[in-house]
C-alpha positions as CSV (number, residue, x, y, z in Angstrom):
1,X,-10.2,27.2,4.9
2,X,-13.6,26.2,4.6
3,X,-13.7,26.9,1.0
4,X,-10.5,24.7,0.5
5,X,-12.4,21.6,2.1
6,X,-15.3,22.1,0.3
7,X,-13.2,22.2,-3.1
8,X,-11.5,19.1,-2.1
9,X,-14.6,17.2,-1.3
10,X,-16.0,18.4,-4.7
11,X,-13.1,16.8,-6.4
12,X,-13.2,13.6,-4.4
13,X,-17.0,13.3,-5.6
14,X,-16.0,13.6,-9.2
15,X,-13.0,11.1,-8.8
16,X,-13.9,7.7,-10.5
17,X,-12.8,4.5,-7.9
18,X,-11.8,4.3,-4.1
19,X,-8.0,3.8,-5.4
20,X,-8.1,6.9,-7.3
21,X,-9.5,8.9,-4.3
22,X,-7.8,7.6,-1.8
23,X,-4.4,8.4,-3.9
24,X,-5.5,12.0,-4.7
25,X,-5.9,12.3,-0.3
26,X,-2.7,10.6,0.3
27,X,-1.1,13.4,-2.1
28,X,-2.8,16.1,-0.2
29,X,-1.4,14.7,3.0
30,X,-4.6,12.7,4.4
31,X,-3.6,9.7,6.8
32,X,-6.8,8.4,7.3
33,X,-7.2,6.3,3.7
34,X,-4.7,4.5,2.0
35,X,-3.9,4.0,-1.8
36,X,-4.5,-0.2,-2.2
37,X,-3.8,-1.6,-5.5
38,X,-3.0,-5.0,-7.1
39,X,0.1,-4.9,-5.4
40,X,-1.2,-4.7,-2.1
41,X,-3.7,-7.0,-2.6
42,X,-1.1,-9.2,-4.1
43,X,1.0,-9.0,-0.8
44,X,-2.5,-9.5,1.3
45,X,-3.8,-12.4,-0.7
46,X,-0.3,-14.1,-1.4
47,X,-1.1,-14.8,-4.6
48,X,-0.2,-12.8,-7.9
49,X,-2.9,-11.8,-10.3
50,X,-2.1,-9.0,-12.6
51,X,-5.7,-8.6,-13.1
52,X,-7.1,-8.4,-9.5
53,X,-10.3,-6.5,-8.6
54,X,-10.8,-5.7,-5.4
55,X,-14.5,-5.4,-3.5
56,X,-15.2,-2.6,-1.4
57,X,-15.0,-5.2,1.5
58,X,-11.5,-6.6,0.4
59,X,-10.3,-3.2,-0.2
60,X,-11.2,-2.1,3.6
61,X,-9.6,-5.3,5.0
62,X,-6.5,-4.6,3.3
63,X,-6.5,-1.0,4.3
64,X,-7.2,-1.9,8.1
65,X,-4.5,-4.5,8.0
66,X,-1.8,-1.7,7.0
67,X,-3.3,0.7,9.7
68,X,-2.6,-2.3,12.3
69,X,0.8,-3.0,11.2
70,X,1.5,0.8,11.2
71,X,0.5,1.3,14.9
72,X,2.4,-2.0,16.0
73,X,5.5,-0.2,14.0
74,X,4.6,3.1,15.1
75,X,5.1,4.5,11.4
76,X,2.7,6.8,9.2
77,X,0.6,4.0,7.6
78,X,0.7,5.8,4.1
79,X,4.4,5.7,4.3
80,X,4.4,1.9,5.4
81,X,1.9,1.3,2.1
82,X,4.2,3.4,0.2
83,X,7.3,1.6,1.4
84,X,6.0,-2.2,0.8
85,X,4.5,-1.1,-2.2
86,X,7.8,0.1,-3.3
87,X,9.4,-2.9,-2.3
88,X,7.3,-5.3,-4.0
89,X,7.3,-3.5,-7.6
90,X,11.3,-3.3,-7.4
91,X,11.8,-6.8,-6.4
92,X,8.8,-8.7,-8.0
93,X,10.3,-9.0,-11.6
94,X,13.5,-10.7,-9.9
95,X,11.5,-13.4,-8.3
96,X,9.0,-13.9,-11.3
97,X,12.1,-15.1,-13.2
98,X,13.0,-17.8,-10.4
99,X,10.4,-20.1,-10.7
100,X,8.8,-20.6,-7.4
101,X,10.4,-17.8,-5.4
102,X,7.7,-15.1,-6.6
103,X,5.5,-17.2,-4.3
104,X,8.0,-16.8,-1.5
105,X,8.2,-13.4,-1.6
106,X,4.6,-13.0,-1.5
107,X,4.6,-14.9,1.8
108,X,7.4,-12.8,2.8
109,X,5.6,-9.6,2.0
110,X,2.4,-10.8,4.0
111,X,4.1,-11.2,7.3
112,X,4.4,-8.2,9.3
113,X,8.0,-9.0,10.1
114,X,8.9,-8.3,6.7
115,X,8.0,-4.6,7.2
116,X,10.9,-3.7,9.5
117,X,13.1,-5.3,7.4
118,X,11.8,-3.5,4.6
119,X,11.8,0.0,6.7
120,X,15.6,-1.1,7.7
121,X,16.7,-1.5,4.1
122,X,15.0,1.8,2.9
123,X,16.6,3.7,6.0
124,X,19.9,3.1,4.6
125,X,18.9,5.4,1.6
126,X,17.2,7.9,3.4
127,X,18.9,11.6,3.2
128,X,18.8,13.7,6.5
């Protein structure tokens, strides 16, 4: 067990960038970090920017907001981030084609209430 933890910590040190380290940790099942990328940042900032780069402070702020929302909704924060990321990725091109509606998508995704709607939407497709 201690050996595994040491190996994981060594791998994390080698990985370049907070997002990549967080993604690796999320794959391993860590729930205390989140993978925050441009999609998550675009949702948080209510503005589409395909070249957006996050400062460490911005990353932490967005990550903390996902943690807060997950506590309110009583859902695993990694699952919440994954669902919102997939929802945004799935519908963003549809919204981009309809002038003005893309920013409506960003506004909706940024509001906490949309998380419940997204969860309800994906719950219909879950296999039990």
